[in-house]
PyMOL commands that place a pseudoatom at each C-alpha (Angstrom):
pseudoatom trace, name=CA, resn=MET, resi=1, chain=A, elem=C, hetatm=0, pos=[21.253, 75.476, 41.819]
pseudoatom trace, name=CA, resn=THR, resi=2, chain=A, elem=C, hetatm=0, pos=[23.687, 72.802, 42.905]
pseudoatom trace, name=CA, resn=VAL, resi=3, chain=A, elem=C, hetatm=0, pos=[26.407, 71.206, 40.821]
pseudoatom trace, name=CA, resn=ALA, resi=4, chain=A, elem=C, hetatm=0, pos=[27.496, 67.621, 41.244]
pseudoatom trace, name=CA, resn=GLY, resi=5, chain=A, elem=C, hetatm=0, pos=[31.086, 66.879, 42.248]
pseudoatom trace, name=CA, resn=LYS, resi=6, chain=A, elem=C, hetatm=0, pos=[33.682, 66.338, 39.555]
pseudoatom trace, name=CA, resn=GLY, resi=7, chain=A, elem=C, hetatm=0, pos=[35.052, 62.994, 40.790]
pseudoatom trace, name=CA, resn=GLY, resi=8, chain=A, elem=C, hetatm=0, pos=[34.071, 59.542, 39.546]
pseudoatom trace, name=CA, resn=ARG, resi=9, chain=A, elem=C, hetatm=0, pos=[32.133, 58.507, 36.501]
pseudoatom trace, name=CA, resn=PRO, resi=10, chain=A, elem=C, hetatm=0, pos=[30.182, 61.111, 34.562]
pseudoatom trace, name=CA, resn=LYS, resi=11, chain=A, elem=C, hetatm=0, pos=[26.517, 61.317, 35.493]
pseudoatom trace, name=CA, resn=LYS, resi=12, chain=A, elem=C, hetatm=0, pos=[24.115, 59.546, 33.196]
pseudoatom trace, name=CA, resn=PRO, resi=13, chain=A, elem=C, hetatm=0, pos=[21.735, 62.038, 31.566]
pseudoatom trace, name=CA, resn=THR, resi=14, chain=A, elem=C, hetatm=0, pos=[18.146, 61.873, 32.811]
pseudoatom trace, name=CA, resn=GLY, resi=15, chain=A, elem=C, hetatm=0, pos=[16.866, 60.825, 29.396]
pseudoatom trace, name=CA, resn=LEU, resi=16, chain=A, elem=C, hetatm=0, pos=[19.193, 57.835, 29.437]
pseudoatom trace, name=CA, resn=LYS, resi=17, chain=A, elem=C, hetatm=0, pos=[18.165, 56.939, 32.979]
pseudoatom trace, name=CA, resn=MET, resi=18, chain=A, elem=C, hetatm=0, pos=[14.556, 56.904, 31.846]
pseudoatom trace, name=CA, resn=LEU, resi=19, chain=A, elem=C, hetatm=0, pos=[15.406, 54.786, 28.796]
pseudoatom trace, name=CA, resn=HIS, resi=20, chain=A, elem=C, hetatm=0, pos=[17.312, 52.337, 30.975]
pseudoatom trace, name=CA, resn=GLY, resi=21, chain=A, elem=C, hetatm=0, pos=[14.432, 52.099, 33.440]
pseudoatom trace, name=CA, resn=ASP, resi=22, chain=A, elem=C, hetatm=0, pos=[16.386, 53.407, 36.446]
pseudoatom trace, name=CA, resn=ARG, resi=23, chain=A, elem=C, hetatm=0, pos=[14.521, 53.654, 39.723]
pseudoatom trace, name=CA, resn=ALA, resi=24, chain=A, elem=C, hetatm=0, pos=[12.388, 56.793, 40.045]
pseudoatom trace, name=CA, resn=ASP, resi=25, chain=A, elem=C, hetatm=0, pos=[14.327, 57.984, 43.101]
pseudoatom trace, name=CA, resn=ARG, resi=26, chain=A, elem=C, hetatm=0, pos=[17.515, 58.044, 41.009]
pseudoatom trace, name=CA, resn=VAL, resi=27, chain=A, elem=C, hetatm=0, pos=[16.049, 60.265, 38.281]
pseudoatom trace, name=CA, resn=ASN, resi=28, chain=A, elem=C, hetatm=0, pos=[16.590, 64.007, 38.617]
pseudoatom trace, name=CA, resn=THR, resi=29, chain=A, elem=C, hetatm=0, pos=[13.175, 65.448, 37.912]
pseudoatom trace, name=CA, resn=SER, resi=30, chain=A, elem=C, hetatm=0, pos=[14.564, 68.972, 38.411]
pseudoatom trace, name=CA, resn=GLU, resi=31, chain=A, elem=C, hetatm=0, pos=[17.155, 68.736, 35.654]
pseudoatom trace, name=CA, resn=PRO, resi=32, chain=A, elem=C, hetatm=0, pos=[17.148, 71.898, 33.527]
pseudoatom trace, name=CA, resn=GLN, resi=33, chain=A, elem=C, hetatm=0, pos=[15.760, 71.295, 30.047]
pseudoatom trace, name=CA, resn=PRO, resi=34, chain=A, elem=C, hetatm=0, pos=[16.383, 73.371, 26.930]
pseudoatom trace, name=CA, resn=ASP, resi=35, chain=A, elem=C, hetatm=0, pos=[13.329, 74.964, 25.371]
pseudoatom trace, name=CA, resn=SER, resi=36, chain=A, elem=C, hetatm=0, pos=[12.223, 73.930, 21.937]
pseudoatom trace, name=CA, resn=SER, resi=37, chain=A, elem=C, hetatm=0, pos=[14.244, 76.630, 20.167]
pseudoatom trace, name=CA, resn=GLU, resi=38, chain=A, elem=C, hetatm=0, pos=[15.176, 75.915, 16.586]
pseudoatom trace, name=CA, resn=VAL, resi=39, chain=A, elem=C, hetatm=0, pos=[18.539, 74.216, 16.288]
pseudoatom trace, name=CA, resn=THR, resi=40, chain=A, elem=C, hetatm=0, pos=[20.641, 75.835, 13.587]
pseudoatom trace, name=CA, resn=ARG, resi=41, chain=A, elem=C, hetatm=0, pos=[24.184, 75.250, 12.430]
pseudoatom trace, name=CA, resn=PRO, resi=42, chain=A, elem=C, hetatm=0, pos=[26.563, 77.948, 13.742]
pseudoatom trace, name=CA, resn=ALA, resi=43, chain=A, elem=C, hetatm=0, pos=[27.733, 80.399, 11.080]
pseudoatom trace, name=CA, resn=TRP, resi=44, chain=A, elem=C, hetatm=0, pos=[31.398, 79.686, 11.859]
pseudoatom trace, name=CA, resn=LEU, resi=45, chain=A, elem=C, hetatm=0, pos=[30.998, 76.008, 10.907]
pseudoatom trace, name=CA, resn=THR, resi=46, chain=A, elem=C, hetatm=0, pos=[31.758, 75.982, 7.189]
pseudoatom trace, name=CA, resn=GLY, resi=47, chain=A, elem=C, hetatm=0, pos=[33.112, 73.775, 4.450]
pseudoatom trace, name=CA, resn=ASP, resi=48, chain=A, elem=C, hetatm=0, pos=[33.326, 70.040, 4.959]
pseudoatom trace, name=CA, resn=ALA, resi=49, chain=A, elem=C, hetatm=0, pos=[32.550, 70.339, 8.690]
pseudoatom trace, name=CA, resn=ALA, resi=50, chain=A, elem=C, hetatm=0, pos=[29.226, 71.945, 7.728]
pseudoatom trace, name=CA, resn=GLY, resi=51, chain=A, elem=C, hetatm=0, pos=[28.647, 68.900, 5.523]
pseudoatom trace, name=CA, resn=VAL, resi=52, chain=A, elem=C, hetatm=0, pos=[29.095, 66.618, 8.551]
pseudoatom trace, name=CA, resn=TRP, resi=53, chain=A, elem=C, hetatm=0, pos=[26.544, 68.757, 10.417]
pseudoatom trace, name=CA, resn=ASP, resi=54, chain=A, elem=C, hetatm=0, pos=[24.108, 68.566, 7.497]
pseudoatom trace, name=CA, resn=ARG, resi=55, chain=A, elem=C, hetatm=0, pos=[24.467, 64.784, 7.345]
pseudoatom trace, name=CA, resn=LEU, resi=56, chain=A, elem=C, hetatm=0, pos=[24.031, 64.014, 11.068]
pseudoatom trace, name=CA, resn=ALA, resi=57, chain=A, elem=C, hetatm=0, pos=[22.200, 66.892, 12.750]
pseudoatom trace, name=CA, resn=PRO, resi=58, chain=A, elem=C, hetatm=0, pos=[18.717, 66.461, 11.240]
pseudoatom trace, name=CA, resn=ASP, resi=59, chain=A, elem=C, hetatm=0, pos=[18.317, 62.937, 12.631]
pseudoatom trace, name=CA, resn=LEU, resi=60, chain=A, elem=C, hetatm=0, pos=[19.736, 63.922, 16.035]
pseudoatom trace, name=CA, resn=ILE, resi=61, chain=A, elem=C, hetatm=0, pos=[17.362, 66.892, 16.189]
pseudoatom trace, name=CA, resn=ARG, resi=62, chain=A, elem=C, hetatm=0, pos=[14.351, 64.721, 15.277]
pseudoatom trace, name=CA, resn=LYS, resi=63, chain=A, elem=C, hetatm=0, pos=[15.239, 62.304, 18.063]
pseudoatom trace, name=CA, resn=GLY, resi=64, chain=A, elem=C, hetatm=0, pos=[15.648, 65.120, 20.599]
pseudoatom trace, name=CA, resn=VAL, resi=65, chain=A, elem=C, hetatm=0, pos=[19.345, 64.403, 21.143]
pseudoatom trace, name=CA, resn=LEU, resi=66, chain=A, elem=C, hetatm=0, pos=[20.676, 67.636, 19.621]
pseudoatom trace, name=CA, resn=THR, resi=67, chain=A, elem=C, hetatm=0, pos=[19.159, 70.749, 21.205]
pseudoatom trace, name=CA, resn=ALA, resi=68, chain=A, elem=C, hetatm=0, pos=[19.916, 74.456, 21.036]
pseudoatom trace, name=CA, resn=TRP, resi=69, chain=A, elem=C, hetatm=0, pos=[22.134, 74.048, 24.098]
pseudoatom trace, name=CA, resn=ASP, resi=70, chain=A, elem=C, hetatm=0, pos=[24.298, 71.461, 22.335]
pseudoatom trace, name=CA, resn=VAL, resi=71, chain=A, elem=C, hetatm=0, pos=[25.060, 73.338, 19.118]
pseudoatom trace, name=CA, resn=ASP, resi=72, chain=A, elem=C, hetatm=0, pos=[28.642, 74.382, 19.916]
pseudoatom trace, name=CA, resn=LEU, resi=73, chain=A, elem=C, hetatm=0, pos=[29.664, 70.985, 21.277]
pseudoatom trace, name=CA, resn=PHE, resi=74, chain=A, elem=C, hetatm=0, pos=[28.212, 69.197, 18.256]
pseudoatom trace, name=CA, resn=ALA, resi=75, chain=A, elem=C, hetatm=0, pos=[29.905, 71.700, 15.906]
pseudoatom trace, name=CA, resn=THR, resi=76, chain=A, elem=C, hetatm=0, pos=[33.198, 70.857, 17.634]
pseudoatom trace, name=CA, resn=PHE, resi=77, chain=A, elem=C, hetatm=0, pos=[32.524, 67.179, 16.887]
pseudoatom trace, name=CA, resn=CYS, resi=78, chain=A, elem=C, hetatm=0, pos=[31.874, 68.017, 13.216]
pseudoatom trace, name=CA, resn=SER, resi=79, chain=A, elem=C, hetatm=0, pos=[35.167, 69.927, 13.017]
pseudoatom trace, name=CA, resn=ALA, resi=80, chain=A, elem=C, hetatm=0, pos=[37.062, 67.050, 14.649]
pseudoatom trace, name=CA, resn=VAL, resi=81, chain=A, elem=C, hetatm=0, pos=[35.706, 64.658, 12.005]
pseudoatom trace, name=CA, resn=ILE, resi=82, chain=A, elem=C, hetatm=0, pos=[37.266, 66.786, 9.259]
pseudoatom trace, name=CA, resn=VAL, resi=83, chain=A, elem=C, hetatm=0, pos=[40.558, 67.293, 11.109]
pseudoatom trace, name=CA, resn=ASN, resi=84, chain=A, elem=C, hetatm=0, pos=[40.761, 63.519, 11.541]
pseudoatom trace, name=CA, resn=ARG, resi=85, chain=A, elem=C, hetatm=0, pos=[39.978, 62.885, 7.872]
pseudoatom trace, name=CA, resn=ASP, resi=86, chain=A, elem=C, hetatm=0, pos=[42.590, 65.408, 6.722]
pseudoatom trace, name=CA, resn=ALA, resi=87, chain=A, elem=C, hetatm=0, pos=[45.258, 63.887, 8.985]
pseudoatom trace, name=CA, resn=LEU, resi=88, chain=A, elem=C, hetatm=0, pos=[44.543, 60.399, 7.626]
pseudoatom trace, name=CA, resn=VAL, resi=89, chain=A, elem=C, hetatm=0, pos=[44.694, 61.703, 4.040]
pseudoatom trace, name=CA, resn=GLU, resi=90, chain=A, elem=C, hetatm=0, pos=[48.078, 63.299, 4.861]
pseudoatom trace, name=CA, resn=ILE, resi=91, chain=A, elem=C, hetatm=0, pos=[49.350, 59.947, 6.139]
pseudoatom trace, name=CA, resn=ASP, resi=92, chain=A, elem=C, hetatm=0, pos=[47.967, 58.139, 3.091]
pseudoatom trace, name=CA, resn=GLU, resi=93, chain=A, elem=C, hetatm=0, pos=[49.571, 60.608, 0.663]
pseudoatom trace, name=CA, resn=ASN, resi=94, chain=A, elem=C, hetatm=0, pos=[52.936, 61.061, 2.411]
pseudoatom trace, name=CA, resn=GLY, resi=95, chain=A, elem=C, hetatm=0, pos=[53.387, 57.824, 4.304]
pseudoatom trace, name=CA, resn=VAL, resi=96, chain=A, elem=C, hetatm=0, pos=[53.659, 56.711, 7.872]
pseudoatom trace, name=CA, resn=LYS, resi=97, chain=A, elem=C, hetatm=0, pos=[57.228, 57.975, 8.085]
pseudoatom trace, name=CA, resn=CYS, resi=98, chain=A, elem=C, hetatm=0, pos=[58.675, 61.239, 6.897]
pseudoatom trace, name=CA, resn=SER, resi=99, chain=A, elem=C, hetatm=0, pos=[62.178, 62.620, 6.807]
pseudoatom trace, name=CA, resn=ALA, resi=100, chain=A, elem=C, hetatm=0, pos=[63.015, 65.386, 9.210]
pseudoatom trace, name=CA, resn=PRO, resi=101, chain=A, elem=C, hetatm=0, pos=[66.230, 67.411, 9.416]
pseudoatom trace, name=CA, resn=VAL, resi=102, chain=A, elem=C, hetatm=0, pos=[68.257, 66.435, 12.477]
pseudoatom trace, name=CA, resn=ARG, resi=103, chain=A, elem=C, hetatm=0, pos=[71.359, 68.594, 12.230]
pseudoatom trace, name=CA, resn=GLU, resi=104, chain=A, elem=C, hetatm=0, pos=[73.664, 70.397, 9.848]
pseudoatom trace, name=CA, resn=LEU, resi=105, chain=A, elem=C, hetatm=0, pos=[77.262, 69.237, 9.522]
pseudoatom trace, name=CA, resn=SER, resi=106, chain=A, elem=C, hetatm=0, pos=[80.177, 71.655, 9.371]
pseudoatom trace, name=CA, resn=ASP, resi=107, chain=A, elem=C, hetatm=0, pos=[80.398, 71.237, 5.592]
pseudoatom trace, name=CA, resn=GLY, resi=108, chain=A, elem=C, hetatm=0, pos=[76.748, 72.363, 5.196]
pseudoatom trace, name=CA, resn=THR, resi=109, chain=A, elem=C, hetatm=0, pos=[75.333, 68.889, 4.685]
pseudoatom trace, name=CA, resn=ILE, resi=110, chain=A, elem=C, hetatm=0, pos=[71.999, 68.396, 6.379]
pseudoatom trace, name=CA, resn=VAL, resi=111, chain=A, elem=C, hetatm=0, pos=[71.424, 65.070, 8.087]
pseudoatom trace, name=CA, resn=TYR, resi=112, chain=A, elem=C, hetatm=0, pos=[67.888, 63.707, 7.905]
pseudoatom trace, name=CA, resn=ASP, resi=113, chain=A, elem=C, hetatm=0, pos=[66.218, 61.029, 9.964]
pseudoatom trace, name=CA, resn=LEU, resi=114, chain=A, elem=C, hetatm=0, pos=[63.036, 59.083, 9.333]
pseudoatom trace, name=CA, resn=ARG, resi=115, chain=A, elem=C, hetatm=0, pos=[60.384, 59.875, 11.906]
pseudoatom trace, name=CA, resn=ARG, resi=116, chain=A, elem=C, hetatm=0, pos=[56.756, 59.105, 12.416]
pseudoatom trace, name=CA, resn=ASN, resi=117, chain=A, elem=C, hetatm=0, pos=[54.574, 61.430, 10.388]
pseudoatom trace, name=CA, resn=PRO, resi=118, chain=A, elem=C, hetatm=0, pos=[53.268, 64.139, 12.791]
pseudoatom trace, name=CA, resn=ALA, resi=119, chain=A, elem=C, hetatm=0, pos=[49.819, 63.677, 11.268]
pseudoatom trace, name=CA, resn=TRP, resi=120, chain=A, elem=C, hetatm=0, pos=[49.546, 60.505, 13.387]
pseudoatom trace, name=CA, resn=GLN, resi=121, chain=A, elem=C, hetatm=0, pos=[49.331, 62.626, 16.535]
pseudoatom trace, name=CA, resn=VAL, resi=122, chain=A, elem=C, hetatm=0, pos=[46.687, 64.853, 14.956]
pseudoatom trace, name=CA, resn=ALA, resi=123, chain=A, elem=C, hetatm=0, pos=[44.714, 61.795, 13.828]
pseudoatom trace, name=CA, resn=ARG, resi=124, chain=A, elem=C, hetatm=0, pos=[44.907, 60.219, 17.287]
pseudoatom trace, name=CA, resn=GLU, resi=125, chain=A, elem=C, hetatm=0, pos=[43.878, 63.388, 19.154]
pseudoatom trace, name=CA, resn=SER, resi=126, chain=A, elem=C, hetatm=0, pos=[40.999, 64.139, 16.793]
pseudoatom trace, name=CA, resn=ALA, resi=127, chain=A, elem=C, hetatm=0, pos=[39.791, 60.515, 16.996]
pseudoatom trace, name=CA, resn=THR, resi=128, chain=A, elem=C, hetatm=0, pos=[39.810, 60.770, 20.786]
pseudoatom trace, name=CA, resn=MET, resi=129, chain=A, elem=C, hetatm=0, pos=[37.809, 63.993, 20.618]
pseudoatom trace, name=CA, resn=MET, resi=130, chain=A, elem=C, hetatm=0, pos=[35.365, 62.401, 18.173]
pseudoatom trace, name=CA, resn=ALA, resi=131, chain=A, elem=C, hetatm=0, pos=[34.868, 59.406, 20.472]
pseudoatom trace, name=CA, resn=THR, resi=132, chain=A, elem=C, hetatm=0, pos=[34.418, 61.542, 23.576]
pseudoatom trace, name=CA, resn=VAL, resi=133, chain=A, elem=C, hetatm=0, pos=[32.141, 64.204, 22.118]
pseudoatom trace, name=CA, resn=GLY, resi=134, chain=A, elem=C, hetatm=0, pos=[30.369, 61.858, 19.720]
pseudoatom trace, name=CA, resn=GLY, resi=135, chain=A, elem=C, hetatm=0, pos=[29.629, 59.526, 22.623]
pseudoatom trace, name=CA, resn=ARG, resi=136, chain=A, elem=C, hetatm=0, pos=[27.656, 62.258, 24.310]
pseudoatom trace, name=CA, resn=PHE, resi=137, chain=A, elem=C, hetatm=0, pos=[25.361, 62.234, 21.293]
pseudoatom trace, name=CA, resn=GLY, resi=138, chain=A, elem=C, hetatm=0, pos=[25.193, 58.422, 21.025]
pseudoatom trace, name=CA, resn=LEU, resi=139, chain=A, elem=C, hetatm=0, pos=[27.240, 58.359, 17.824]
pseudoatom trace, name=CA, resn=SER, resi=140, chain=A, elem=C, hetatm=0, pos=[28.861, 54.961, 18.285]
pseudoatom trace, name=CA, resn=PRO, resi=141, chain=A, elem=C, hetatm=0, pos=[27.364, 51.486, 18.593]
pseudoatom trace, name=CA, resn=ALA, resi=142, chain=A, elem=C, hetatm=0, pos=[28.744, 51.145, 22.122]
pseudoatom trace, name=CA, resn=ASP, resi=143, chain=A, elem=C, hetatm=0, pos=[27.098, 54.404, 23.177]
pseudoatom trace, name=CA, resn=ARG, resi=144, chain=A, elem=C, hetatm=0, pos=[23.771, 53.239, 21.761]
pseudoatom trace, name=CA, resn=ALA, resi=145, chain=A, elem=C, hetatm=0, pos=[23.967, 49.738, 23.247]
pseudoatom trace, name=CA, resn=GLY, resi=146, chain=A, elem=C, hetatm=0, pos=[21.155, 49.103, 25.678]
pseudoatom trace, name=CA, resn=LEU, resi=147, chain=A, elem=C, hetatm=0, pos=[19.092, 52.095, 24.542]
pseudoatom trace, name=CA, resn=SER, resi=148, chain=A, elem=C, hetatm=0, pos=[15.628, 51.571, 23.179]
pseudoatom trace, name=CA, resn=ILE, resi=149, chain=A, elem=C, hetatm=0, pos=[13.523, 54.279, 21.625]
pseudoatom trace, name=CA, resn=GLY, resi=150, chain=A, elem=C, hetatm=0, pos=[10.545, 52.003, 21.055]
pseudoatom trace, name=CA, resn=GLU, resi=151, chain=A, elem=C, hetatm=0, pos=[8.303, 52.239, 18.019]
pseudoatom trace, name=CA, resn=ALA, resi=152, chain=A, elem=C, hetatm=0, pos=[6.712, 55.644, 17.591]
pseudoatom trace, name=CA, resn=ASP, resi=153, chain=A, elem=C, hetatm=0, pos=[3.976, 56.495, 15.129]
pseudoatom trace, name=CA, resn=ASP, resi=154, chain=A, elem=C, hetatm=0, pos=[5.975, 59.285, 13.559]
pseudoatom trace, name=CA, resn=GLY, resi=155, chain=A, elem=C, hetatm=0, pos=[9.410, 58.398, 14.960]
pseudoatom trace, name=CA, resn=ASP, resi=156, chain=A, elem=C, hetatm=0, pos=[10.047, 62.051, 15.797]
pseudoatom trace, name=CA, resn=SER, resi=157, chain=A, elem=C, hetatm=0, pos=[8.671, 62.651, 19.263]
pseudoatom trace, name=CA, resn=THR, resi=158, chain=A, elem=C, hetatm=0, pos=[10.974, 63.198, 22.217]
pseudoatom trace, name=CA, resn=ALA, resi=159, chain=A, elem=C, hetatm=0, pos=[8.250, 61.851, 24.481]
pseudoatom trace, name=CA, resn=ASP, resi=160, chain=A, elem=C, hetatm=0, pos=[8.307, 58.620, 22.495]
pseudoatom trace, name=CA, resn=LEU, resi=161, chain=A, elem=C, hetatm=0, pos=[12.083, 58.485, 22.769]
pseudoatom trace, name=CA, resn=LEU, resi=162, chain=A, elem=C, hetatm=0, pos=[11.958, 58.774, 26.529]
pseudoatom trace, name=CA, resn=SER, resi=163, chain=A, elem=C, hetatm=0, pos=[9.021, 56.424, 27.019]
pseudoatom trace, name=CA, resn=GLY, resi=164, chain=A, elem=C, hetatm=0, pos=[11.008, 53.545, 25.508]
for i in range(1, 164): cmd.bond("trace and resi %d" % i, "trace and resi %d" % (i + 1))
show_as sticks, trace
zoom trace
């Protein structure tokens, strides 16, 4: 088994190459494929993140985008959605700025300064993770642009997805 180099743009998955109509000599026909194992939510994904899974996973599974090999990465996406939501709620409830102790004076008085709410950093990092990981599953309009799954009789077949 050979592994492609790490430099440059990420490789386009074979399924996307087929959907885009790439030349046959540019399609890796030896790409490993997951078997048709049942895709189940990991036990460690609980609470609201499990709700994100329950909302999005069934459709991704039907379209052949979410496979048994992708479970942990998709669960990470689901967790990032909730972390992002919680950070934005924190900002909404406590404001964009918060006071933070800067120093204590000799008389015991504590001096505070207004600073950016640290939840902004959490929101930004989780949004970046959502965009990166979610993009691998086609979860934004930009990631879906140019893809065509055609019209299938049942709308569920991976073969129909790839035949475009």
